C-alpha positions in Angstrom: 0.0 0.1 0.0 1.1 3.1 -0.6 2.2 6.0 1.7 -0.4 8.5 0.1 -3.5 5.7 0.6 -2.2 4.3 4.3 -2.1 8.3 5.3 -5.5 7.9 4.1 -6.2 5.2 5.3 -5.4 5.6 8.6 -5.1 8.8 9.5 -1.5 8.6 11.0 -0.2 12.0 12.7 0.7 14.8 10.7 4.0 13.1 13.0 3.9 9.6 11.3 4.1 11.1 7.9 6.0 13.9 8.0 8.5 12.6 5.3 8.3 13.9 2.3 10.4 11.3 -0.5 12.3 14.6 -1.5 13.6 16.1 1.5 15.9 12.8 2.4 14.3 11.8 5.1 14.0 14.8 6.9 11.6 17.5 9.3 12.8 19.9 8.3 11.7 24.1 7.3 11.1 25.9 4.7 9.9 26.6 0.9 8.2 23.1 -0.4 8.4 21.3 3.4 6.6 20.1 6.2 5.3 22.8 8.0 4.6 23.5 11.6 1.5 22.4 13.1 -0.6 25.9 14.1 -0.1 27.3 17.2 2.9 25.3 18.4 6.5 26.9 19.4 9.3 26.6 20.4 8.8 29.2 23.3 10.9 28.4 25.8 12.2 24.2 25.3 15.6 24.0 24.7 15.4 19.4 25.0 17.0 18.8 22.2 19.5 21.1 22.7 20.2 18.7 25.4 19.0 15.4 24.0 21.0 16.1 20.2 23.6 15.7 19.5 25.5 19.0 17.3 28.6 17.9 15.4 29.4 21.6 14.8 30.5 22.4 17.8 31.3 18.8 19.5 28.7 18.5 21.2 27.7 14.6 22.0 24.1 13.5 23.0 22.3 14.1 26.3 25.1 16.0 27.4 23.3 20.3 27.7 24.9 22.7 25.8 27.0 25.5 26.4 24.7 27.9 24.1 21.3 27.4 26.2 19.7 30.4 28.0 17.5 28.8 30.3 14.5 29.5 29.9 15.1 31.6 26.5 16.5 29.4 24.0 20.0 29.9 22.4 22.3 32.0 22.7 23.5 32.0 18.9 19.9 31.0 17.5 21.5 33.1 14.4 24.9 31.7 13.8 23.7 28.3 14.8 25.5 25.4 13.5 23.8 23.8 10.0 22.7 20.4 11.8 20.7 22.5 14.2 19.1 24.5 11.5 18.0 20.8 9.9 16.9 19.8 12.6 13.0 20.2 13.9 10.8 18.0 16.2 8.0 16.2 15.5 5.5 17.9 18.3 5.9 20.9 16.1 4.6 19.7 13.1 1.9 16.8 14.3 -0.8 18.7 15.4 -2.4 15.8 16.9 0.0 15.1 20.1 -1.2 17.4 22.8 0.9 19.9 25.1 1.6 16.4 27.5 3.4 15.2 24.9 5.7 18.6 24.8 9.6 17.4 24.5 10.3 19.9 28.4 6.9 18.3 29.3 7.3 14.7 28.5 11.2 14.8 28.9 11.8 12.8 25.1 12.4 14.4 22.1 10.5 13.1 19.3 12.6 12.8 14.8 12.1 11.8 12.2 15.8 9.6 11.7 15.8 8.6 7.8 12.5 7.4 5.6 12.3 4.4 7.7 12.7 5.2 11.9 11.3 7.4 14.1 12.5 8.9 17.0 12.0 8.4 20.4 15.1 10.6 22.7 15.1 11.0 26.0 16.7 13.0 28.6 19.6 11.5 30.4 17.9 12.8 33.9 14.9 10.8 33.1 15.8 7.5 31.2 12.9 6.1 31.6 10.9 9.3 30.4 9.5 6.9 27.1 7.8 5.0 29.9 4.7 7.4 31.0 1.5 6.6 30.1 0.3 9.4 27.7 4.1 8.2 26.3 3.4 5.1 25.3 0.3 5.3 24.2 1.7 7.7 20.9 4.5 6.0 20.9 2.0 2.5 19.6 0.0 4.9 17.7 3.1 5.7 16.0 3.8 1.9 15.5 0.3 1.3 14.2 -0.7 3.4 11.5 3.4 3.9 10.3 3.2 0.6 7.6 5.3 -2.4 8.3 8.4 -1.2 6.8 9.0 1.6 8.8 9.7 1.6 12.5 9.6 3.6 16.1 12.6 3.9 18.1 12.9 5.3 21.4 17.2 5.6 22.6 17.4 5.6 26.1 20.9 6.0 27.9 22.9 3.6 26.6 19.9 1.2 25.4 17.5 0.8 21.9 13.7 -0.3 22.4 12.2 -0.7 19.3 8.5 -0.3 19.9 5.5 -2.5 18.1 1.9 -2.4 17.8 1.8 -3.8 21.3 4.8 -3.9 22.7 8.5 -2.5 22.9 11.0 -4.9 23.2 14.9 -4.3 23.1 15.9 -3.4 19.2 18.0 -6.9 19.7 15.3 -8.7 18.7 12.8 -6.4 17.0 
């Protein structure tokens, strides 16, 4: 079944359906790219600045970026590295993700890794954040809506999980 037909049949969330073939599998904002969901913005959320790695700054994942100003955002936003500029959080794209799934609330950053994988990456200070009922429920929703050739992957400090329609299994067995 094609992606367009699957979207229509299952009414998958924008998070699951946001990857267009011409974007190389990455969420980006700009001309001809996936727009932000109405009414959503980062605001004071800087969770991606901790969870994501920034190669240009030699910042590893799960370490707070030195350029974050608590409650305000990035101190080098206008000159931020390309990897930061092209990253877009799944919460910003999906109108079906409520405020309780915003990364600064649930401590999980959702993003499209490539055409096959949606990732839920936990803040190192909250490694079990994905286990909260509202987060697990959303992960299972994604797994049901993606189709057989795509996966939902959880990255927890030192561990990787694969989400199925009904369960979560270590990546080695998934």
